[in-house]
C-alpha positions as CSV (number, residue, x, y, z in Angstrom):
1,M,82.9,117.7,102.2
2,Q,86.0,118.7,100.3
3,T,87.8,119.4,103.6
4,I,86.8,115.9,105.0
5,V,88.1,114.1,101.9
6,E,91.4,116.1,101.9
7,S,91.8,115.4,105.6
8,A,91.1,111.7,105.1
9,C,93.7,111.6,102.3
10,L,96.3,113.0,104.7
11,L,95.2,110.7,107.5
12,H,95.0,107.3,105.8
13,D,98.8,106.8,105.4
14,I,100.0,108.0,108.8
15,G,100.1,104.4,110.1
16,N,102.5,103.1,107.5
17,P,105.6,101.6,109.2
18,P,109.2,102.2,108.2
19,F,109.9,101.0,104.6
20,G,106.2,100.9,103.8
21,H,104.7,97.7,102.5
22,F,107.9,95.8,103.2
23,G,107.7,97.0,106.8
24,E,104.2,95.7,106.9
25,E,105.2,92.3,105.5
26,A,108.1,92.1,108.0
27,I,105.7,92.6,110.9
28,K,103.3,90.0,109.6
29,R,106.1,87.5,109.0
30,W,107.6,88.0,112.5
31,F,104.3,87.4,114.2
32,R,103.4,84.4,112.0
33,D,106.7,82.8,113.1
34,R,106.9,84.0,116.7
35,G,103.3,84.6,117.7
36,P,102.3,81.1,118.6
37,K,105.3,80.8,121.0
38,L,104.2,84.0,122.7
39,L,100.8,82.5,123.6
40,K,102.2,79.1,124.5
41,Q,104.5,80.6,127.1
42,L,101.3,81.5,129.0
43,G,100.4,77.8,129.1
44,E,97.4,78.5,126.8
45,E,96.2,76.3,124.0
46,L,96.2,77.8,120.6
47,L,93.1,77.5,118.6
48,P,93.4,74.9,115.8
49,E,93.1,77.5,113.1
50,T,96.4,78.8,112.0
51,D,95.2,82.4,112.6
52,D,94.4,82.5,116.2
53,P,92.2,85.5,116.6
54,R,94.4,86.9,119.3
55,L,97.2,87.3,116.8
56,S,95.2,88.1,113.6
57,D,95.8,91.9,113.9
58,F,99.6,91.3,113.8
59,R,99.5,88.6,111.2
60,M,97.4,90.8,109.0
61,F,99.1,94.1,110.0
62,D,98.5,97.0,107.7
63,G,99.2,100.7,107.8
64,N,95.6,101.7,107.3
65,P,94.2,100.2,110.5
66,Q,97.3,101.4,112.3
67,G,96.4,104.9,111.1
68,F,92.9,104.6,112.5
69,R,94.5,103.4,115.8
70,I,96.8,106.4,115.9
71,A,93.9,108.8,115.3
72,T,91.6,107.3,117.9
73,R,93.8,105.7,120.5
74,L,97.5,106.7,120.6
75,H,97.4,110.5,121.4
76,C,95.1,110.5,124.4
77,D,97.6,112.3,126.7
78,V,95.9,115.7,125.8
79,D,92.5,114.7,124.5
80,F,90.5,111.5,125.5
81,F,89.5,111.2,121.8
82,S,93.1,111.2,120.7
83,L,93.4,113.4,117.6
84,N,89.7,114.3,118.1
85,L,88.7,114.2,114.4
86,T,85.2,114.2,113.1
87,Y,83.4,110.9,112.6
88,S,83.2,111.6,108.9
89,T,86.9,112.2,108.6
90,L,87.7,108.9,110.4
91,L,85.2,106.9,108.4
92,A,86.4,108.4,105.1
93,S,90.0,107.3,105.9
94,V,89.0,103.6,106.2
95,K,89.7,102.0,102.8
96,Y,88.8,98.4,103.8
97,P,85.9,98.3,106.4
98,N,87.0,94.9,107.7
99,S,88.0,93.7,111.2
100,G,88.9,90.3,112.5
101,V,88.2,87.5,110.0
102,I,87.4,89.0,106.7
103,A,84.0,87.7,105.4
104,K,84.1,85.8,102.1
105,D,81.4,88.0,100.7
106,A,83.1,91.3,101.7
107,L,83.0,93.9,99.0
108,F,86.6,94.9,99.7
109,P,88.3,91.8,101.0
110,K,91.9,92.7,100.3
111,K,93.0,93.9,103.8
112,L,92.0,94.8,107.3
113,G,90.8,98.3,107.9
114,I,90.2,98.2,111.6
115,F,92.1,96.3,114.3
116,S,90.1,94.4,116.9
117,S,91.5,96.9,119.5
118,E,89.6,99.7,117.8
119,K,86.5,97.7,116.7
120,A,84.3,99.1,119.4
121,V,85.3,102.6,118.5
122,Y,84.6,102.0,114.8
123,D,81.2,100.4,115.6
124,E,80.2,103.4,117.8
125,I,81.2,105.9,115.0
126,C,79.2,103.9,112.5
127,H,76.2,103.8,114.8
128,R,76.3,107.6,115.3
129,C,76.6,108.2,111.5
130,G,74.0,105.7,110.5
131,V,76.5,103.6,108.6
132,S,76.4,99.8,108.7
133,P,79.8,98.4,110.0
134,G,81.5,96.6,107.2
135,R,80.2,99.0,104.6
136,R,82.6,101.5,103.1
137,Y,81.7,105.1,103.9
138,F,80.7,107.1,100.8
139,L,83.6,109.6,101.0
140,A,86.1,106.8,101.4
141,Y,85.5,106.1,97.7
142,L,86.8,109.5,96.8
143,M,89.8,109.2,99.1
144,E,90.7,105.8,97.6
145,L,90.6,107.1,94.0
146,A,92.7,110.2,95.0
147,D,95.2,107.9,96.5
148,D,95.4,105.7,93.4
149,I,95.8,108.7,91.1
150,C,98.5,110.4,93.3
151,Y,100.8,107.5,94.2
152,C,100.7,106.0,90.7
153,L,101.3,109.1,88.6
154,S,103.7,110.7,91.1
155,D,105.8,107.5,91.2
156,I,106.1,107.5,87.4
157,A,107.0,111.2,87.5
158,D,109.7,110.5,90.1
159,S,111.1,107.7,87.9
160,F,111.5,110.2,85.1
161,E,113.1,112.8,87.5
162,K,115.6,110.2,88.7
163,R,116.2,108.9,85.1
164,I,115.0,105.4,85.9
165,T,112.6,105.8,83.1
166,T,113.2,107.4,79.7
167,S,110.7,108.8,77.2
168,R,111.4,106.1,74.7
169,E,111.2,103.2,77.2
170,F,108.0,104.5,78.7
171,K,106.3,104.9,75.4
172,E,107.3,101.4,74.2
173,D,106.3,99.7,77.5
174,I,103.1,101.6,78.0
175,K,101.9,100.8,74.5
176,K,102.3,97.0,75.2
177,I,100.4,97.4,78.5
178,C,97.7,99.4,76.8
179,A,97.2,96.6,74.3
180,E,96.7,94.2,77.2
181,N,94.0,96.4,78.6
182,D,92.3,97.5,75.4
183,V,93.3,101.1,75.8
184,D,94.3,103.4,72.9
185,P,97.9,104.6,73.8
186,N,97.4,107.7,71.7
187,S,94.8,108.8,74.2
188,I,97.4,109.2,76.9
189,L,100.8,109.6,75.1
190,P,102.0,113.0,73.7
191,K,103.5,112.8,70.2
192,E,106.6,114.7,71.2
193,K,109.4,113.4,73.5
194,I,108.4,113.4,77.2
195,E,110.6,115.9,78.9
196,N,108.3,116.6,81.9
197,F,105.9,113.7,82.7
198,G,103.9,115.8,85.2
199,Q,103.1,118.6,82.7
200,Q,102.8,116.5,79.5
201,V,100.9,113.5,80.9
202,S,100.1,113.4,84.6
203,I,98.0,116.6,84.9
204,R,95.9,115.9,81.8
205,I,95.2,112.3,82.8
206,A,94.4,113.2,86.4
207,R,91.9,115.8,85.3
208,Q,90.3,113.4,82.9
209,I,89.9,110.8,85.7
210,I,88.6,113.4,88.1
211,E,86.0,114.7,85.7
212,E,84.7,111.2,84.9
213,A,84.7,110.2,88.6
214,T,82.8,113.4,89.6
215,D,80.0,112.8,87.0
216,H,79.7,109.1,87.9
217,F,79.8,109.6,91.7
218,S,77.2,112.3,91.7
219,S,74.9,110.4,89.2
220,N,75.1,107.2,91.4
221,L,75.3,108.8,94.8
222,E,72.8,106.5,96.4
223,R,74.9,103.4,95.7
224,Y,77.9,105.0,97.2
225,V,76.1,106.2,100.3
226,D,74.8,102.6,100.7
227,G,78.4,101.4,100.4
228,N,77.4,98.8,97.8
229,A,79.4,100.2,94.9
230,K,82.7,98.9,93.5
231,E,85.9,101.0,93.3
232,L,85.4,104.2,91.4
233,S,88.3,103.3,89.1
234,E,86.4,100.2,88.1
235,E,83.3,102.2,87.1
236,I,84.7,104.9,84.8
237,P,86.2,104.6,81.3
238,S,89.5,106.2,82.3
239,G,89.9,103.6,85.1
240,R,91.5,101.4,82.5
241,I,94.1,104.1,81.8
242,L,94.9,104.3,85.5
243,K,95.3,100.5,85.6
244,C,97.8,100.8,82.7
245,F,99.9,103.3,84.7
246,K,99.7,101.1,87.8
247,T,100.9,98.1,85.8
248,F,103.8,100.1,84.4
249,A,104.8,101.2,87.9
250,R,104.6,97.7,89.3
251,R,106.6,96.2,86.4
252,F,109.3,98.8,85.8
253,I,109.6,101.1,88.8
254,Y,109.1,99.0,91.9
255,T,111.4,96.3,90.5
256,Y,114.3,98.8,90.1
257,D,117.5,97.4,91.7
258,E,118.1,100.3,94.1
259,A,114.5,100.3,95.3
260,Q,114.6,96.5,95.9
261,R,117.8,96.7,97.8
262,I,116.3,99.3,100.1
263,E,113.2,97.2,100.6
264,I,115.2,94.0,101.4
265,A,117.3,96.0,103.9
266,G,114.2,97.5,105.3
267,S,112.6,94.1,105.9
268,Q,115.7,93.0,107.8
269,I,115.7,96.2,109.9
270,V,112.1,95.9,110.9
271,E,112.4,92.2,111.8
272,G,115.6,92.9,113.7
273,L,113.9,95.6,115.7
274,L,111.0,93.3,116.5
275,T,113.4,90.6,117.6
276,H,115.3,93.1,119.8
277,F,112.1,94.6,121.4
278,G,110.6,91.1,121.4
279,R,112.8,90.3,124.5
280,L,110.2,92.3,126.4
281,L,107.5,89.8,125.4
282,E,109.5,87.0,127.0
283,L,109.3,88.7,130.4
284,S,106.8,87.6,133.0
285,R,103.9,90.0,133.6
286,D,105.3,90.8,137.0
287,D,108.7,91.7,135.8
288,F,107.3,94.0,133.0
289,A,104.8,95.5,135.5
290,Y,107.7,96.4,137.8
291,F,109.4,98.3,134.9
292,V,106.2,100.2,134.2
293,E,104.9,100.9,137.7
294,Q,108.2,101.4,139.6
295,G,110.2,103.0,136.9
296,E,113.2,100.9,137.6
297,M,114.6,97.4,137.4
298,R,114.0,95.0,140.3
299,K,117.4,94.4,142.1
300,G,118.9,91.0,141.4
301,S,116.5,90.3,138.5
302,G,119.3,90.1,135.9
303,L,117.2,92.0,133.4
304,D,119.8,94.8,132.7
305,L,119.4,94.5,128.9
306,E,115.6,94.3,129.0
307,W,115.5,97.3,131.2
308,R,117.5,99.4,128.8
309,I,115.4,98.2,125.8
310,Y,112.3,99.1,127.7
311,N,113.6,102.7,128.2
312,Q,113.6,103.2,124.5
313,L,109.8,102.9,124.3
314,S,107.5,106.0,124.0
315,K,106.2,107.2,127.3
316,R,103.0,108.3,125.6
317,M,102.4,104.8,124.2
318,L,103.3,103.3,127.6
319,R,100.4,105.3,129.1
320,V,98.1,103.8,126.5
321,Y,99.3,100.4,127.4
322,Q,98.7,101.0,131.1
323,E,95.1,102.2,130.4
324,T,94.4,99.2,128.2
325,T,95.7,96.6,130.7
326,R,93.9,97.5,133.8
327,N,92.2,94.4,135.1
328,A,93.2,92.6,131.8
329,T,93.8,88.8,131.7
330,D,97.3,87.6,131.2
331,S,96.8,86.8,127.5
332,A,95.2,90.3,126.9
333,E,98.1,91.9,128.7
334,L,100.6,90.1,126.5
335,I,98.7,91.1,123.4
336,A,98.7,94.7,124.6
337,R,102.4,94.5,125.2
338,A,102.9,93.3,121.7
339,R,100.8,96.2,120.4
340,L,102.9,98.6,122.4
341,I,106.0,97.4,120.6
342,V,104.4,97.4,117.2
343,D,103.0,100.9,117.9
344,Y,106.5,102.1,118.7
345,I,108.3,100.5,115.8
346,S,105.7,101.3,113.2
347,G,105.9,105.0,114.2
348,L,109.6,105.2,113.3
349,T,110.8,106.8,110.1
350,D,113.0,104.9,107.7
351,N,116.1,106.7,108.9
352,S,115.3,106.5,112.6
353,A,114.6,102.7,112.2
354,L,118.0,102.3,110.5
355,R,119.8,104.2,113.3
356,F,118.1,102.2,116.0
357,Y,118.9,99.0,114.3
358,Q,122.6,100.0,113.8
359,N,122.8,100.9,117.5
360,F,121.1,97.8,118.7
361,M,123.2,95.5,116.6
362,G,126.4,97.3,117.5
363,I,127.1,98.2,113.9
364,R,127.3,101.9,114.4
365,L,127.1,103.8,117.7
366,Q,125.6,107.2,117.6
367,F,125.8,109.4,120.7
């Protein structure tokens, strides 16, 4: 069980695009603005709802379902089952067991956890494990809490390391936040000056949360196995302490000027890459198929730029596209083409996305 949770913790973030949450928002925004035009070019009527189901995965893009897609779909060149992970590991990595339109009564309605392209895979895994689709797998509760503890406390520790936060400022601000959440600040703050946040605060608080969570989880195991329980952090006393740390990070770390400048630039970079690769979505199905099947540009087509853009795509992801679009309708093919582009861009690192953007825009050529 420990190995499964550890593996799920490593797995759940692998789908994050360049620049994290700002990259996610850039993908959502691009498809909200451009998505309807893509489908209209097929001569198809959009559904009256603003979120046409054919575009919902893009308009609600998130790194978590993209991670599930990577693990089950995007590495099939060696193994039919992609990364070939155990069912338990895959289910434990799904924070939000939602797909398509999120039900109003969903226990975890915040985000998508499964794209429609992997819904059948997810349903089959649930069936084999005796889990109801839409219910959180019991080990996912542990993965979620571990993620909350790690990203929150480590971000604050980094802010001390980079001198964004000082001991005096942290103590003053966290006391105010503790008052808002009815938490005794003396239960988390050392009396002396904070020289090393990890040793003086983080380790002790993490252990406290883990001990409380262990007792609560084991005492209420049936509720967690049924997938009917709330977040672990909402069920234990030290969850309020964790909430205080999250609030501090949100107010004083993520708003730091340097971090915000990077995020603003990252948003522009991801949207710029989507616009550049988006030229491939304007091609007819026949023209794009010629690229894929013939491995060259049709003479006299005038698609010199599109051909060069196409050649930047991952050959492995192109094989997944080909497998997906056999006997597909025109609209299904276009959606698969959009997934191909998003798969590629979301798989880039911050630095590689920046380099591609600079090259594409002619800002800085790198040979």
